[in-house]
Residue, then its C-alpha position, 0 to 999 in steps of 0.5 A: m280813147i286815143g290819148a287816154g294813157h297820156m291823160l291818165d299819166m298827166i292825172h297821176k303826175v298832178k296828184q304826185n305834185l300836189s302830194m309833194l306840196p306842204s299843207k298851206r292851211s296848217k302853215f297859215k294857222e301857225h303863222g297867221k297871227k304873227s303876220f298880222s301883228i307887227a308891233p306889240k299891243n302895249a307899244p306906245v304910239y307917237h303922234k306928231n302935233i301938226s297945226k291946222e295950217e300945216l295940215d292944209i298945206i300938206l293936204s294941198e300938196i298931196q292934191n296937187k301931186a294927184l292932179k298932176e299925175k292924173k293929167k299926165k296919165l290922161l296926156i299919155s292916153i291921148v297921145s298913145g290913142l292918136f299914135s295907134l289911130l295914125l298907125f292903123l290908118l297908115v296900115a289901112y292905106f298901104f293895104h288898100r293901095s296894095l290891093s288896088s294895084i293887084q286888081s289893076 
C-alpha cells in the first residue's frame, strides 16, 4: 500500500479536472447542424461548362502531377534507405574494429 495516498490524490485531481470541463455532448447537439451545413439549401449551384477535350487535358495534368509526386516519394525513400544502410554499416565496422583492438 505504499503510495496509495498519492494514487488517491491523483484520482481526485482527475475527477476535479473532468468536472471543470464543459459537456462536449451538449455542445455537439447545439452546434452540430450549423457545422455541417455550409451554404443554405436554396443556394444556387454554378457549374462551369467544360468541353471533353479540356476535361481530358485537366485529367492528364492531374495524373502527371500524381505520377511525379509518386516518383519523388519513391526516390526519397530509396535514398534515405541507402543512407541508413551506409550509416549502419559504418557504425558496425567501427564497432567491430574497436572490439578487435580491445581483444588484441
